[in-house]
Each structure stands twice: as C-alpha cells, then as structure tokens.
C-alpha positions as a Python dict, from the first residue, in 0.01 Angstrom:
ca = {
    (1, 'M'): (0, 0, 0),
    (2, 'T'): (174, -45, -333),
    (3, 'S'): (4, -274, -580),
    (4, 'I'): (127, -443, -894),
    (5, 'L'): (-110, -542, -1174),
    (6, 'V'): (-10, -814, -1420),
    (7, 'T'): (-244, -873, -1714),
    (8, 'G'): (-296, -1132, -1983),
    (9, 'D'): (-141, -909, -2249),
    (10, 'G'): (200, -952, -2082),
    (11, 'M'): (209, -614, -1913),
    (12, 'L'): (297, -528, -1555),
    (13, 'R'): (177, -195, -1415),
    (14, 'C'): (288, -27, -1093),
    (15, 'G'): (316, 332, -975),
    (16, 'G'): (202, 478, -1305),
    (17, 'R'): (463, 282, -1504),
    (18, 'S'): (417, -10, -1741),
    (19, 'F'): (666, -287, -1810),
    (20, 'R'): (666, -573, -2059),
    (21, 'A'): (647, -907, -1875),
    (22, 'A'): (694, -1272, -1965),
    (23, 'L'): (427, -1502, -1819),
    (24, 'G'): (377, -1876, -1788),
    (25, 'R'): (363, -2091, -2101),
    (26, 'G'): (24, -2219, -1975),
    (27, 'G'): (-126, -1868, -1960),
    (28, 'I'): (-290, -1722, -1650),
    (29, 'R'): (-516, -1968, -1469),
    (30, 'A'): (-724, -1965, -1154),
    (31, 'D'): (-699, -2346, -1127),
    (32, 'K'): (-319, -2368, -1121),
    (33, 'H'): (-151, -2702, -1048),
    (34, 'E'): (207, -2828, -1039),
    (35, 'G'): (367, -2861, -1380),
    (36, 'D'): (98, -2683, -1585),
    (37, 'G'): (327, -2389, -1665),
    (38, 'A'): (51, -2143, -1573),
    (39, 'T'): (85, -1817, -1386),
    (40, 'P'): (-169, -1821, -1099),
    (41, 'A'): (-455, -1572, -1125),
    (42, 'G'): (-538, -1386, -804),
    (43, 'D'): (-400, -1141, -553),
    (44, 'W'): (-76, -1244, -386),
    (45, 'P'): (168, -1080, -145),
    (46, 'L'): (524, -1014, -251),
    (47, 'R'): (713, -1185, 32),
    (48, 'Y'): (1086, -1111, 3),
    (49, 'L'): (1378, -1107, -238),
    (50, 'F'): (1678, -1322, -324),
    (51, 'Y'): (1969, -1187, -528),
    (52, 'R'): (2302, -1315, -667),
    (53, 'P'): (2566, -1118, -473),
    (54, 'D'): (2838, -1219, -721),
    (55, 'H'): (2639, -1059, -1009),
    (56, 'L'): (2495, -744, -849),
    (57, 'A'): (2478, -546, -528),
    (58, 'R'): (2175, -575, -302),
    (59, 'P'): (1890, -422, -503),
    (60, 'A'): (1746, -99, -368),
    (61, 'T'): (1409, -202, -225),
    (62, 'A'): (1208, -194, 95),
    (63, 'L'): (1164, -573, 70),
    (64, 'D'): (1379, -799, 283),
    (65, 'A'): (1662, -911, 55),
    (66, 'V'): (1863, -1230, 106),
    (67, 'P'): (2186, -1303, -84),
    (68, 'L'): (2172, -1639, -261),
    (69, 'R'): (2419, -1918, -194),
    (70, 'R'): (2526, -2189, -438),
    (71, 'D'): (2333, -2454, -245),
    (72, 'D'): (1998, -2269, -231),
    (73, 'G'): (1693, -2437, -379),
    (74, 'W'): (1314, -2443, -381),
    (75, 'C'): (1119, -2765, -329),
    (76, 'D'): (872, -2834, -611),
    (77, 'D'): (800, -3195, -513),
    (78, 'P'): (432, -3246, -418),
    (79, 'A'): (531, -3574, -248),
    (80, 'D'): (741, -3378, 3),
    (81, 'G'): (467, -3264, 240),
    (82, 'V'): (710, -3090, 475),
    (83, 'H'): (914, -2884, 227),
    (84, 'Y'): (681, -2844, -74),
    (85, 'N'): (685, -2486, -207),
    (86, 'R'): (951, -2386, 44),
    (87, 'F'): (1312, -2274, 38),
    (88, 'V'): (1557, -2566, 88),
    (89, 'R'): (1928, -2634, 87),
    (90, 'L'): (2064, -2857, -190),
    (91, 'P'): (2110, -3140, -223),
    (92, 'H'): (1756, -3208, -105),
    (93, 'P'): (1604, -3558, -88),
    (94, 'G'): (1293, -3450, -279),
    (95, 'R'): (1275, -3278, -616),
    (96, 'A'): (1397, -2919, -588),
    (97, 'E'): (1488, -2639, -825),
    (98, 'A'): (1834, -2481, -798),
    (99, 'L'): (1811, -2106, -736),
    (100, 'W'): (2178, -2045, -826),
    (101, 'R'): (2156, -2049, -1206),
    (102, 'A'): (2413, -1980, -1475),
    (103, 'D'): (2165, -1815, -1715),
    (104, 'G'): (2104, -1501, -1503),
    (105, 'L'): (1726, -1549, -1486),
    (106, 'Y'): (1743, -1585, -1108),
    (107, 'D'): (1993, -1307, -1043),
    (108, 'V'): (1697, -1137, -871),
    (109, 'I'): (1401, -1338, -740),
    (110, 'G'): (1095, -1187, -576),
    (111, 'V'): (906, -1460, -392),
    (112, 'I'): (535, -1433, -472),
    (113, 'G'): (320, -1560, -185),
    (114, 'Y'): (123, -1810, -392),
    (115, 'N'): (21, -2140, -225),
    (116, 'D'): (237, -2082, 78),
    (117, 'A'): (2, -2024, 372),
    (118, 'P'): (11, -2323, 404),
    (119, 'P'): (125, -2495, 84),
    (120, 'V'): (-119, -2743, -68),
    (121, 'P'): (79, -3022, -239),
    (122, 'G'): (20, -3021, -615),
    (123, 'R'): (-137, -2676, -629),
    (124, 'G'): (181, -2516, -768),
    (125, 'S'): (516, -2401, -639),
    (126, 'A'): (810, -2170, -703),
    (127, 'I'): (608, -1878, -836),
    (128, 'F'): (857, -1593, -858),
    (129, 'L'): (908, -1246, -999),
    (130, 'H'): (1242, -1280, -1177),
    (131, 'V'): (1459, -1172, -1471),
    (132, 'A'): (1315, -1237, -1819),
    (133, 'A'): (1499, -1416, -2096),
    (134, 'A'): (1626, -1181, -2367),
    (135, 'D'): (1341, -1290, -2599),
    (136, 'Y'): (1077, -1269, -2324),
    (137, 'G'): (1009, -1638, -2376),
    (138, 'P'): (745, -1793, -2154),
    (139, 'T'): (823, -1894, -1798),
    (140, 'A'): (721, -2208, -1608),
    (141, 'G'): (454, -1999, -1430),
    (142, 'C'): (647, -1700, -1299),
    (143, 'V'): (631, -1332, -1393),
    (144, 'A'): (957, -1209, -1549),
    (145, 'L'): (1087, -863, -1641),
    (146, 'A'): (1402, -731, -1803),
    (147, 'L'): (1661, -675, -1530),
    (148, 'P'): (1654, -291, -1552),
    (149, 'D'): (1273, -298, -1531),
    (150, 'L'): (1279, -540, -1237),
    (151, 'L'): (1525, -318, -1050),
    (152, 'A'): (1307, -12, -1120),
    (153, 'L'): (1000, -199, -994),
    (154, 'L'): (1178, -302, -674),
    (155, 'L'): (1226, 66, -588),
    (156, 'M'): (845, 97, -569),
    (157, 'V'): (756, -209, -360),
    (158, 'G'): (770, -317, 3),
    (159, 'A'): (635, -564, 256),
    (160, 'A'): (274, -454, 201),
    (161, 'T'): (287, -493, -179),
    (162, 'T'): (24, -708, -346),
    (163, 'I'): (65, -851, -695),
    (164, 'S'): (-267, -892, -878),
    (165, 'I'): (-251, -1132, -1172),
    (166, 'R'): (-545, -1114, -1411),
    (167, 'P'): (-599, -1308, -1735),
    (168, 'E'): (-798, -1025, -1890),
    (169, 'I'): (-641, -715, -2038),
    (170, 'V'): (-689, -416, -1810),
    (171, 'T'): (-581, -61, -1876),
    (172, 'R'): (-503, 181, -1598),
}
C-alpha cells in the first residue's frame, strides 16, 4: 500500500520523494470543523480524482479519474444533512462550492476521504488534494501541490493509498 505523509512544515513525502505543499490557513488540527480553514490531522484514504478535461488529459494514475463538468460542485452546507460533504450538481439548493474554477486550482482534484463515512454535519467538508497557487498561499483546509508535482505524485498512488496528515515535522 502506498502512503503519503503530509507534515506541519508544508512538506508532502511519498515513494522516497518530497514535495512542497500548501496547507490550510488554520494549520493542521485534529478537531477540524467547517469554516476553520484547518487541514484535518489523521490518516485518510485517497478516494478518487476529478480533472478538467479542457485543460489536461486524464492524469496517469491508478485512481479512478472522473472528468469534471461545468455544473459539478461539492456541498459544504452543514444544514444539508443529505448532501453535506458530497459531490452535487449545480445549482444546488444548499451552499456548494463550484469545482469548475477559472483559476486552475481545481484542474486536478484528489478527493481525500475525510468526514465522509458517513459525513458528520459541521465537522468539515471538501478536503481535497489539488493544485497550489503560484505563491503556495494557504488553502481553506486542503493539501495543494504545484501541478507538475501533483501529476508526479498521482503516478505513485492508487485505491489503497492513505494520506497521513501530521502537525509535527517528521523526517523520513
């Protein structure tokens, strides 16, 4: 089983390689909740992948990969007990984040299996592995890598991959 380690110093390690990563503006927290901007500490599965087919070909990976559509979204509304922290089609009656973005940050999205089995409203949603901003600015709680690094990482992962997020700095 492939494992990914993300540490509080903004590094992601996998398969003997290290990549610079952007993390949540709220740091890494074990007590994550909706809107805190924190990246959730713990061990999480990497579920599947979305990608923008108008910006790049299907990334080479063993993960299931789904091409995004313009009306794809992710429900981040804790009041929506049915769809919270789930993929939705837009427009959606509850609050939902658009996955089709103009800024390129969601050209590739790895869905991290945080708070999804089953989702607990308010515990946090839409935790992704995605493309970092050019300045590696903080995310809203996701883990983000430069696009070339993300594509290299995807070559190493599959359905059994676990992403371990730790606030401490770990070397390996």
